C-alpha positions as CSV (number, residue, x, y, z in Angstrom):
1,M,15.8,23.6,-9.2
2,L,15.7,20.7,-6.7
3,L,13.5,17.4,-7.4
4,A,12.9,15.0,-4.7
5,V,11.6,11.8,-6.3
6,F,10.5,9.1,-3.7
7,S,9.4,5.3,-4.8
8,D,8.7,1.9,-3.0
9,I,7.0,3.2,0.1
10,H,5.3,0.4,0.9
11,S,3.0,1.2,3.8
12,N,6.1,2.7,5.5
13,H,4.8,6.1,6.7
14,I,7.7,6.6,9.4
15,A,10.3,6.0,6.2
16,L,8.0,8.3,3.8
17,E,7.8,11.0,6.7
18,A,11.0,11.2,7.2
19,A,12.1,11.5,3.7
20,M,9.5,14.1,3.4
21,R,11.5,16.4,6.0
22,E,14.6,15.7,4.3
23,A,13.0,17.1,0.8
24,D,12.1,20.1,3.1
25,R,15.4,20.7,3.9
26,R,17.0,20.5,1.3
27,G,14.5,23.1,-0.7
28,A,13.3,20.8,-2.8
29,E,10.4,22.9,-5.6
30,K,9.0,19.4,-7.5
31,W,8.3,16.0,-5.5
32,I,7.6,12.9,-7.5
33,F,6.2,9.8,-6.7
34,L,6.9,6.7,-8.5
35,G,4.0,4.7,-6.5
36,D,4.4,1.5,-4.9
37,Y,2.5,3.5,-1.9
38,V,0.6,0.5,-0.2
39,S,1.1,-2.7,1.4
40,D,3.6,-4.9,3.3
41,C,4.4,-2.7,6.4
42,A,1.7,-1.5,8.6
43,Y,-1.6,1.2,9.0
44,P,-1.6,1.9,4.5
45,E,-3.9,4.6,5.5
46,R,-1.2,6.2,7.3
47,T,0.9,6.8,4.5
48,M,-2.2,7.3,2.2
49,A,-3.0,10.6,4.8
50,R,1.0,11.7,3.7
51,I,0.1,11.4,-0.1
52,Y,-2.8,13.6,0.6
53,E,-1.0,16.2,2.2
54,A,1.9,16.4,-0.3
55,R,-0.7,16.3,-3.0
56,R,-2.6,19.6,-1.1
57,E,0.7,21.1,0.1
58,R,3.0,20.6,-2.8
59,D,3.8,20.8,-6.4
60,C,3.9,16.8,-6.7
61,V,3.2,14.1,-9.7
62,F,2.3,11.0,-8.7
63,L,2.9,7.3,-10.9
64,K,1.3,4.0,-10.2
65,G,2.7,1.1,-9.4
66,N,2.2,-2.7,-9.3
67,R,1.1,-2.9,-6.0
68,E,-1.6,-0.3,-7.1
69,E,-2.4,-2.3,-9.8
70,Y,-3.0,-5.4,-7.1
71,M,-5.3,-3.7,-5.7
72,L,-7.4,-2.1,-8.6
73,R,-7.4,-5.8,-9.8
74,Y,-8.5,-7.1,-6.9
75,R,-11.6,-4.3,-6.4
76,D,-12.0,-5.5,-10.4
77,R,-11.7,-8.7,-10.8
78,G,-11.8,-10.3,-7.2
79,G,-9.9,-13.2,-6.3
80,D,-8.6,-15.7,-4.1
81,W,-6.4,-13.9,-1.7
82,R,-7.0,-14.7,1.9
83,Y,-5.3,-14.6,5.2
84,G,-1.8,-16.2,5.6
85,S,1.7,-16.1,4.2
86,T,0.8,-15.9,0.6
87,T,-1.5,-13.4,0.0
88,G,-2.0,-12.1,3.3
89,S,-0.4,-9.1,3.4
90,L,-2.3,-7.9,0.4
91,L,-5.7,-9.0,1.7
92,Y,-4.8,-6.8,4.8
93,T,-3.9,-3.7,2.9
94,Y,-7.3,-3.7,0.5
95,D,-9.1,-4.1,3.9
96,R,-8.1,-0.6,5.1
97,L,-7.8,1.5,1.8
98,T,-11.3,3.1,0.8
99,K,-13.0,4.1,-1.9
100,R,-10.8,7.6,-2.1
101,D,-7.7,5.4,-2.2
102,L,-8.5,3.2,-5.2
103,R,-10.1,5.9,-7.2
104,F,-6.7,8.1,-6.7
105,F,-4.4,4.7,-7.9
106,E,-7.2,4.5,-10.9
107,S,-6.3,8.0,-11.7
108,L,-2.6,7.4,-12.2
109,P,-0.4,6.5,-15.4
110,I,2.5,4.1,-14.7
111,T,4.7,6.4,-17.0
112,A,4.6,10.2,-17.6
113,V,7.2,12.4,-19.2
114,I,8.0,16.3,-17.3
115,D,9.5,19.3,-18.1
116,P,9.8,21.2,-14.9
117,N,12.8,23.1,-16.0
118,G,11.4,23.7,-19.8
119,R,14.8,22.5,-21.3
120,C,15.4,19.1,-20.5
121,P,12.8,16.6,-20.3
122,I,12.2,13.7,-17.7
123,R,10.2,10.2,-18.4
124,I,9.6,9.0,-14.7
125,S,8.0,5.2,-14.9
126,H,7.8,2.6,-12.0
127,G,9.2,-0.1,-13.9
128,S,9.9,0.5,-17.7
129,P,7.9,2.6,-19.5
130,W,5.8,-0.3,-20.4
131,K,5.5,-2.4,-17.8
132,S,5.4,-1.4,-13.8
133,R,7.4,-4.5,-12.9
134,E,9.9,-4.8,-15.4
135,N,12.8,-4.8,-13.0
136,L,16.1,-2.4,-14.0
137,R,18.6,-2.7,-12.1
138,A,22.6,-3.6,-11.5
139,G,23.1,-6.6,-12.9
140,K,20.8,-6.4,-16.0
141,E,22.3,-3.9,-18.2
142,A,21.2,-5.5,-21.1
143,L,17.5,-5.1,-20.4
144,L,17.9,-1.7,-18.8
145,R,19.8,-0.4,-23.0
146,S,16.8,-1.9,-24.5
147,V,14.8,-0.1,-23.0
148,L,16.3,3.2,-22.8
149,A,17.1,2.6,-26.9
150,R,13.1,3.2,-26.7
151,I,12.9,6.6,-24.9
152,P,14.3,10.0,-26.7
153,E,14.5,11.4,-23.0
154,K,17.9,11.6,-22.3
155,V,17.1,12.0,-18.4
156,V,15.2,8.6,-16.9
157,V,14.4,7.8,-13.6
158,S,12.2,4.4,-12.1
159,G,11.7,2.5,-8.8
160,H,10.8,-1.0,-8.3
161,S,14.0,-2.8,-7.9
162,H,14.9,-1.4,-4.2
163,H,18.1,-1.2,-5.4
164,P,19.7,2.4,-6.0
165,F,22.0,2.5,-9.2
166,T,23.2,5.2,-11.5
167,F,24.0,4.5,-15.3
168,A,25.1,6.0,-18.1
169,E,25.4,5.4,-21.9
170,N,25.1,7.1,-25.0
171,G,24.2,10.6,-24.1
172,Q,21.3,9.1,-21.6
173,K,21.7,8.9,-18.1
174,Y,19.5,6.4,-15.5
175,A,18.8,6.5,-12.2
176,N,16.9,3.7,-9.7
177,T,15.7,5.3,-6.8
178,G,15.9,2.4,-4.3
179,S,12.9,2.2,-1.9
180,I,12.5,4.3,0.3
181,G,10.1,2.0,3.0
182,V,11.8,-1.2,2.7
183,P,15.5,-0.9,1.3
184,V,16.9,-4.2,0.7
185,S,20.7,-3.2,-0.6
186,G,22.6,-3.8,2.7
187,V,22.2,-0.6,4.5
188,P,19.1,0.1,6.5
189,G,17.5,3.9,6.1
190,A,14.7,5.3,3.7
191,E,16.5,5.4,-0.5
192,M,15.3,8.9,-2.2
193,L,16.6,11.0,-4.8
194,F,17.0,13.8,-5.8
195,L,17.4,15.6,-9.4
196,R,19.5,19.3,-9.3
197,E,19.5,21.3,-12.2
198,N,22.1,21.7,-13.9
199,G,22.4,23.9,-17.3
200,D,20.7,21.8,-19.8
201,T,20.8,18.7,-17.7
202,W,19.8,17.1,-14.5
203,E,22.5,15.6,-12.2
204,F,21.6,12.8,-10.0
205,E,22.0,12.7,-6.1
206,P,20.5,10.0,-4.3
207,A,20.2,9.6,-0.7
208,R,19.9,7.9,2.3
209,V,18.1,9.2,5.4
210,P,17.6,7.6,8.9
211,Y,14.3,6.7,9.9
212,D,13.2,4.7,13.3
213,A,12.8,1.3,12.0
214,E,12.0,-0.2,15.2
215,A,8.7,2.2,15.4
216,V,7.7,0.6,12.1
217,I,8.2,-3.2,13.6
218,S,6.5,-2.5,16.8
219,E,3.5,-0.6,14.5
220,I,3.4,-4.3,12.6
221,R,3.3,-6.2,15.8
222,E,0.7,-3.8,17.0
223,S,-1.7,-3.8,14.1
224,G,-2.5,-7.3,13.5
225,L,-0.5,-7.7,10.5
226,R,1.4,-10.3,11.7
227,E,-1.5,-12.5,12.3
228,A,-3.4,-11.6,8.8
229,A,0.5,-12.3,7.1
230,S,2.1,-14.7,8.9
231,V,5.9,-15.1,8.1
232,W,5.6,-12.3,5.4
233,A,5.4,-10.0,7.9
234,D,8.0,-11.9,10.2
235,A,10.5,-11.1,6.6
236,I,9.8,-7.3,6.3
237,I,10.0,-6.8,10.1
238,K,13.9,-8.9,9.4
239,E,14.0,-6.7,6.1
240,Q,13.5,-3.1,8.2
241,R,16.6,-4.4,10.6
242,E,18.9,-5.6,8.0
243,A,17.9,-4.1,4.7
244,R,17.9,-7.8,3.0
245,N,15.4,-8.8,0.5
246,Y,14.5,-11.7,2.7
247,A,10.8,-11.4,1.6
248,I,11.4,-12.3,-2.2
249,E,14.3,-14.9,-0.8
250,M,11.8,-16.7,1.2
251,L,8.8,-16.4,-2.1
252,L,11.7,-17.9,-4.0
253,R,12.5,-20.5,-1.7
254,A,8.8,-21.5,-1.2
255,E,8.3,-21.8,-4.8
256,A,11.2,-24.1,-4.9
257,L,10.1,-26.3,-2.3
258,A,6.6,-26.5,-3.8
259,G,8.0,-27.8,-7.0
260,G,6.3,-26.0,-9.6
261,G,2.6,-26.8,-7.9
262,K,0.5,-24.7,-5.8
263,V,2.9,-22.9,-2.4
264,S,1.4,-23.3,0.6
265,D,1.8,-21.5,4.2
266,E,3.6,-25.0,5.0
267,H,6.0,-24.1,2.0
268,F,6.7,-20.3,3.4
269,L,7.4,-21.3,7.0
270,R,9.6,-24.0,5.8
271,A,11.3,-21.4,3.8
272,A,11.3,-18.5,6.8
273,R,13.1,-21.1,9.0
274,E,15.6,-22.1,6.7
275,L,16.5,-18.1,6.1
276,G,15.7,-17.4,9.8
277,I,13.4,-15.1,9.8
278,V,11.6,-17.8,12.1
279,Q,12.9,-20.1,14.6
280,E,12.2,-24.1,14.8
281,D,9.6,-24.6,17.2
């Protein structure tokens, strides 16, 4: 039995379609989606159409990511989202979601236990089982050990960090899928994970699937996302080409420039210029 795991699509339907084709090519019998379906790239409605298609035509499990939580929180509580570098990408996405999309997000958990072969349950989460934004990644092994110590399952899979890696200790094994739509680990391509049945356990098979990043960039430029999200969209464009986490680097630099105060679009612009995301006028 072969399972395909998809996480952190971030509205990149082009990368998602490439990953889906790879899952079909390998004959994956069950598809697992770990959340962060939308935001950052253009046309979230195209990604949601592929998600609903998979739900109709495949044996799928779906979880909710932190980006879906953001959308639901904005629906329920409102907020100060506005177009610009700080929250423009989120507002652009929200404005294109439907009531059906939000109901779908609302129905999803952030963690689940699945047992496809009846012999080895798998714990799946977006971040950790308790917090969708818990960042489990290489270099944070102490945190990972503390999380695994609270999980009885021997096989654990999550996403969120956009950094694929595997870890094994004390009879447990963990895999982070990386990101389908916004890879930042240095090599372009949709990052996904396959789990292959092996007796009473599952073996991890990480995969990186090529996709047309220039087509993704063209959609960002034609869709109005750059006008809505300013230099955040430019950072995503640069990430598509270089697979480096420019958006988070820019955010951290903008926060430093703000000196503990409110981060403004001007802080983002200065950070973007320093990082070479945009050029000086």
